Steps between C-alpha positions, in 0.01 A plus 500: 500500500626275226324215324658164425392537138635857466808514722661789315233753582410613853139602574441795733157563654213485250736397217406151616191534277734469199639164617384217273556226759456611862505143632876500553552846647767550763561812703817708491479687828714806579387477863573239764339520845368842395839657418659567160782257423503491118543851361508388134149355519371796702649740244317308224172550689565873551600543133167347396296709748658822371479404133249634246334157500402538867517840669740727306545739794767768473673474838696819437172695510314341793573351846544123538355302792634146551387257767764310695476222761498576870849529652660512155879477487694824443706363204175411320358850558823658374502279189137593419589870534802453275300324227213751497710816519781392267337261251139622492597865572223537760408850615427387859445176689314366802555150643218404736347182648180376338338482845561876540321568170213272612481693826498831308217370280297393805571824690389710202150350517492522883670826604398452867692169524767532771649151470480211257641151441586398145509123435687438174494133400694473177726274298787430742378618841210624706574826684299663778590869535344744750483874423441752779437865412649446155817335629597136447552345846802276444474309829156375394597370153456123469590268214375149419710298255191390305392651169340403173816328374508256792127422459543428128806280561319303770200447271737374228643245743158376615361463146821332379481252787128425468422526128723642230862618484476879481825611666604681180161667447527795740304738276204263460489390865512862611182552296349185656570650844345837410189346341435217748617580852305663782554566870304266727296649785506165685793286386405175676135517390608557137744211530209272601293631207783426259488130600143461376423322172499685170153641446447573867842661539463874427873570521635260238531658153670417173740755355515486120861559398571737210604349165601844357302444182134519605555560875754772589426493873361210703174510691310319777205273440303238689665155515436300183666172405383531139712807413710479182730778625792453737387589851629513856274377780528754783359429842648604836790671314259784428502620861807329651737707281383849619483357855881526509460879527318452830702200623855507353596216735297267272800500263771521766536881518533586867308826490154617602223560246362829371243560775744436786760719327252787474437477876876481569544813288222680690647402838841636397342849480384724785174378654325831435512442121374140510135590427606719205719225353238226539229713339720582198649179358563500124553177303708527180707270282395216271436244777227719651292426187430144617125471569443495877833666586347816649237306697760261646727783616202672668381177663840418650577858606165527674605202715848640570426870561348649818118501486469876552683584177324524165666312213469624144666307215519688169571298185638716220282517186793375296768368739753458217502870409403665830856623565526625140178698549660653809804599294269656242334710774839594648622618158233773509576607858724808547678312783666280236755771417639488855544121480680480166872471441588726206760454229691799643519333842616176340774674302616687810493217757505179290301174538568474876240772559225259387515277808556800730199691365243228433547291816350782709167519314165390639 
């Protein structure tokens, strides 16, 4: 990110704490639609991660595991291999989907699990990925073009139209979304509640905006017209924004919601594994942290799935880092050595081996 007041210096990760004025932050994203397009920015991020200030890992001494998006393009995989083997002098490398690491994490705690569905609702997309006997079943993979970025942008538009121009305040409105929004269990009933007068209305809240002197991050409070601080009045926005995950057609995206996609994914697999898939559904990614998300998925799936099948929805303890925890477990598993691409293999076969080797995993 860069700040309007400090344009010369980019902020990576928790360096944002050093920014004197976070009100004018704008993102510099190396990814678009989940795929790397700006290598200079991505290289800046990697340089920081591997610096003494952050991690200071010696890649020439230990294996490196990097997550990549599903169905990643071969030129991107080859470029990652080239950067890590030639610039960072990595000893060995593994490119793997984050859903595969989430599956590995889940399977480690449930060794008897024969099949599992990982629902990864992140920044750009929501993916539903079935795993059967440790293998990713490609025909069952579903993608919804709704992620946290779209939700934040839609909230910016609604607030700008109704109250205050915030189209340039992505960082702040993203925090508003995280602190205020929840998933409704009955959308139409909550919509009726939101029409009630202030005082009776339990949904309407005021969000106190940060001033970056006394308040570094905003917070919710009960509606109050006497407040001296700048506030946003939030009402049905609190649940209508996450509702897009379950009904993308609300914003013109002609796709089914998460629950229907999970059932479509299950039906794409052999019928004999349906009960195993439905009883092992794992929710990961930042959007799964919305209050009520797990309950809504269960409620809708219970209506869609055959009555004789048990449904078990598992929400990761920390959905943001669940895949990372899986990578941490994998790094201690002897099987890792058979998955890695070594420096010797790279020097013998070149970057093209990356896509050939890693596209067959899990």
